[in-house]
N, C-alpha and C positions, 0 to 999 in steps of 0.2 A: 282191547277194551276200550282202551279208548274210546274208538268209533260208538262201538259201544253206550258209554256212557252219554256219548254228546245224544245218539238218536233222543233217546231217555229223555231225556233235558229237552230236548228243545223240542217234540214231541206234547212235553207236557204244558208249553209255553204259547198264554195268550198271540199271536200276529201283532199285536203294536209293540210285544217285547224284547227289547233287542241282550244279546248271551253274548256277555265281552269272554272270553276264556282267559283264564287268568296263567297264565304259561310263565311267572316271574320261579326264577334260579331250575328250571326245567328244559330238557338239551334240546337239540333243536329236530331231532329225531322226532323228539313226542310232536310238536309243533307239526311238525311235514304231518306227521299223520291225522291228526285233529282237520290239517288242511287240506287233507286225499279225501276225508269227510263229508266234508265242503264247511269248514270252518273260517271264515278272513277276522272276527274283529281279533283280536286279543290284546291282551294288559298284560305291563311290565312296571315294577317298583323302582327301579337300576335302569336309569339313564344308558351308563357303557352296556352292561346284559342288551336294554333292548337298540342298540344302536347293532352290536356287534351278528345278531339275531336279522337287522333289517336288511345287514348286508349277504346272509347265510340261504333269506326264503323268496318266494319268489313275493316281487314288487302291488299287486293288488290285496298284498293285506291291506286292515284298515288298527297301524301301531295307536294303542293307548296308553298314555302315560298313569296310572295308576295310583302312585307311591306320592308322599309327603316329596314337596319340588324346590327345590334349591332353584335361589332366581341366577348364580354363574353356570348353573349346567341344560340350560335352556339352552341353549347356543347350539350344543350338537345332536336335537334332535330338528333343530326350529327343519329343517328340509323335508319332513316328513310327516310327523309325526302327524294325526290325526286330531285327539281327543287329546287333553289334558285335566285329568277331572280336580287333580284337591290344590285348588288353589283359592289360595289363604291370604294370602295380603293381595294389594290394591299393586306395592311396586313390585308384587310377579307379575303382573297380570302387563304392565309397562311392558317388562323386560320382552316377556312375549312378543307384545306389540310391535318394539322392537327388533327381534331378531323376524321375525317373519314378516316382518318388511326386506327384509337383507333377501328375503328367496323369494321377494316378492309374493305370498301369501298372504290371508286369512287363519289363519290360527281358532279352529273351535273348544273353548274351553269351557267348566262347571268348577260352579263357585262351594269349596267345599262347608256345608255346614258342623257344627258340632254339634250333634243331638246326642251323644253316647251322656250317660252319668257317672264313665269315667276318667279320670282323667288326664290319660296317655296321650288321648287321643285328641287328631288337631283341629282345627273346622275354625269356621264368623261363628261368630253369633247372629241370631235371625238380624241383630238389629242394626252389626257393622254391614249387613248382603244387603239391608235396605238402605243403609246410606252409600255403599259402589253403587247401585243401581238407578241413585237418585243424584250419581257426582256427575257435575259440568266437567269434570278431568276426563271420564268416563267416553264422552261423547269426543274426546280426542283422539282417542286409541283405536284407526282406523283396519290395524290390522290382528286385530281379534273381535271373538261374538262370542259370547256369552248365550252360549243356548239353555243353560239348565242349572240344575246345587245334585250333588252329587253328596251325601250321610252315611256314615259305616253305626249300628246301632250296639248297641253296651253287648259283650263277647256273655251272650246271660241266656237260660234255657224258658224263666222270665215272659212267658206267651207278652202277657197286660203288659208289660215293659217295653218289650219290644216291638205291642201293638201301637203304645204313646209318640212312642220312639218320631214309628214311623211314620203315624199320622196327622201329629206338629210340622212334624219337613212338608205333605202333602199340601195341609194348610194352610199350609207361608208360601210354600210353593205356586198354587191355587190362586191368592193374592197378590203374589207381584209380578205375576202372569197376566197380574188385568191393570197394571197399571206400571210394566214394562215393556215395551212394545216400538224397535228404538233401530234402524240402520246399525248398529252393532249389538244390540241382547233382542232376542225372540227366542221367551223360554220353551222347548217343549223336549228335551232331556229330563228326567227327573229317575238318577243310580244312586235305588234304594238295595240291598240287600248280596250277600253272597249262598257258601254253600249250603251253610247251617240252618240260613232265615229265610231267603231270600222266597218263599211260598210267599210268606207273612208280607215280606214286604210289595210283592206281587197285587194279594191283596186288600194292603195300604196303599195303589199309588203308582209306584215301580215302572217307571216306563225303560231299564235298562237295570241288567243283573249280570254281578262284575264274580266267577266260579271258577274257580280254582279245586281244589281235591276230590267236590265229586264227579270232574272231565278226566284227569292225570294223576289219581291217588296225593297222595299223606305227599304235603312240600320237602324238599330239599332244600335241608339250613344249608346257608356256605355262608 
């Protein structure tokens, strides 16, 4: 079933859109099945779970941290993580830079924008993101690279609201892309859309979607 689900989704995607298979809470066997079907990009939201899976699975997998990130946990994944989605504090960028330097790596990061109307969602305001990107402090971070933005829309069936949230982030992304192109900031990725809303997100300019249940089935809560 996983293979069939992956094939169905991939066949519907434009070439420029990257599919992140959200494998949080799923057993290694399910990830291996997706890997055998050709999937190489996986997203996890708990660092220890991602570390365990990294140790158990093939090393050509690109692991992405998609959950809310605590700075004190960065050190556990700095040696292998490919992309970190949920950066919502400058202090977190500094910690990622510090830990990446220890491994002689440059870690790609997405700044998380708060676009949902729900209070529970994390994220930076557009004003805060613009301030970070124009900060002289950012230039000093040589072991991180900001490669785009991530946004989580409101959990709703209201298409008009979703379109409004996605398009707002796309417009902001386009504006900042023209302004921000430095050694450690080159905006290429706009990560928007999950299992329930990714077609709309793609219509609004998303270049990366995070899909879990549509690939692996309902999530296992633990």
